[in-house]
N, C-alpha and C positions, 0 to 999 in steps of 0.2 A: 617394559613395562608391560605385566599380563592382561592388567585392567584395561588399558587403552586397546588392545589387542582385541577383547572382547567386545569395547564399544565400537569398535569399527564394524562389526560384523550390525551394528542396528544399520537398516535398510534407508528407512525415514527420514525427509528431508530435515522434520526437525520431531523432538520427542520429549517426554516427560519423565519422572521418575518411575515412572511403574515399569518403562521400557529399560531405562537404566538398572532396576532391580534385576528383573528378567533374565538383562545381558549377563547380570555378574553374579546372579545368584544370590542377592542378599537384600534384605528386607528393605520393606518401602522408606522407614527412615531413614536404613544406613544409606539409600539412595539418594535423598538431599543432601547426607554429609559428603557423601562424594561427589555430588554435583557441584558442590560447593566447591571442593576440592580442586576438580578437574577445570572448572572455569579460574580459578586464582595461576592455576599449572600452566593456563592456557591451551589445552588439551579441547574444552568445551567451550563456545561461545552462547552466551543467557540471551534470549529472547525476549522473555520476559518470564515472570513467575512459575514455576514449573514446565517452561517449555525450554529445548538448549537445541544445539546443533551443534556437530562436530567443526572443530576450525577450517580445519581440510574440506570441510563441504563448503563452511562460509566462503573461503577464499574464491571458491570455483563457482561459486554460481551465478546467474545471469538477472537480467527485466523478471523476466514472468516469474521466479523465484521470488526474488525481493518483493514481487506484487503480493504473493500467495501469504509473506510475512508479514506484510504492510496492514491483511485482512485480518492476520491473527492478533497481532499487539494490540490492535482497538475490533472491538465484535459490538456492532456489526459496522461496518465501511466498506466504500470500493474505493477503487484509485482513481482519480478525477484531474483535473486541471491542465496543466503543463503534462506533469508527467504521462496523460489517458493518450493527450495528441500527440506528442512525440512517441509513444508508442502505435500509434495508427500513421507515423508519419506525415501529421498536420502543420505541424510546427518546424520549423529551423530551430527554434530554441531547445536546446541540449541541457538535460538537468544530470548532473553529475553527485552519484552520491546523497540522493535526495528524491523522497518519494512522497509523493502530494496526494492525498484522501479525503473523501469528503464522510463526516460521521456525524453520528444522532444524540453523540454525548457530549462532553466538552472537549473542547478545543484544546489541543495539545500537542508538544510535539515528543518523539522517543528517538533514542540513539541506542545505536548497535553499534558497535565498531565505530567505524568511519563513517556508517551511512543513517541519514536524518532522516527520519518518520515524522511527517507532516500532518496532522487531524484538526479536520476544519467541520467545526458544526455550523448545520447549515436545520434550516426550516424543516421540521417535520413533512409536512406537506410540498417539499423540494426533494425528500429523498426518495426518488424514484430513477427511472433511465438507465440506468444500468445491466450488465449482462454477468454471465459465469463465463469466463473464458478459461478453459483445462482447471487449472486448480485455486481459480483467482476471481475477483469478483470487480469491474472496470464498468466507467461509463460508458456510454457509447458516444461514438466522436462527436455530435450535437448536444450530445447533455454535457461533456467534458466542456466544451466552449460557453454555454450559458452556465452553467458553475463560476469559470472565471470572469465571465462579464459582470455577474450577478454581483461577486464577492469584488470585484473590479469599483462597480459602481457604489459598493457599500462604502469602498475608502479600506478597504480589508484585505485588497490584492493586487498586485502590479506584474503586468505582462505586456509585452510590445506584441500589438495586434498587428503592424506589419509583418510577424513573423508566420502567422496564420496561411495556410493556402486554402482559401474560401470554396476554389472548386472542388475540394473531397468532401466538403460537408452535405447532407443532404437539407437545402433549407423550409422543403414544406415537411420534413419530421421536426427539425429543429423549429418552425414556427407552432406545430403540436405540442412540443414541449414548453414552447414559449408561455403558452397562455395561460400555465400554472403559475407563470415569474409574474412579479409587478409589473404595471404598465411603464415606464420608464423601462427596465428590461427589455420588453416588447417591442417599443417604441426603438431601440437601438439595435436591436436587429435586423428590422427593417432597412437600416443604412446598410448591411452589408450582404441584403440578399437580391 
């Protein structure tokens, strides 16, 4: 298939109609139609509207690329909770085909192939404490723990606290971050410090 060979020349992790149009030498309107067909034929994976990946690329991506995709599906967002803590090697809980993020918009789940991207809305004044790593935004370790603890205390999240290696967390930083959380969370943090 000639068009498939041309699509393979797109070197971006993910791309849109403009890239498809350029690669195939077609109009933007035709690129939309081709994108739909390529998804139906299993050549492309649809991440969200006007964001696609080659299936061969999707099947070979690692955790960091999944985190970058998580940031793209819901903007703005950052990877947090157990996904971030696992990435940092702070929890023994392993998440397979599941990426957890914090967002400012609505809580939702997005499904891309066999991977679940979970987004939890957090109050605007608690949307902080994340960094850019490579090509994605992720909570600092202490913030990821606080996000999980806060949501657990609200009854909206569940995790095994015994899976956390507290020796890998900076308690001074966590106490600074915790000042922005409700008193219940600050009191709970003291138990682990």
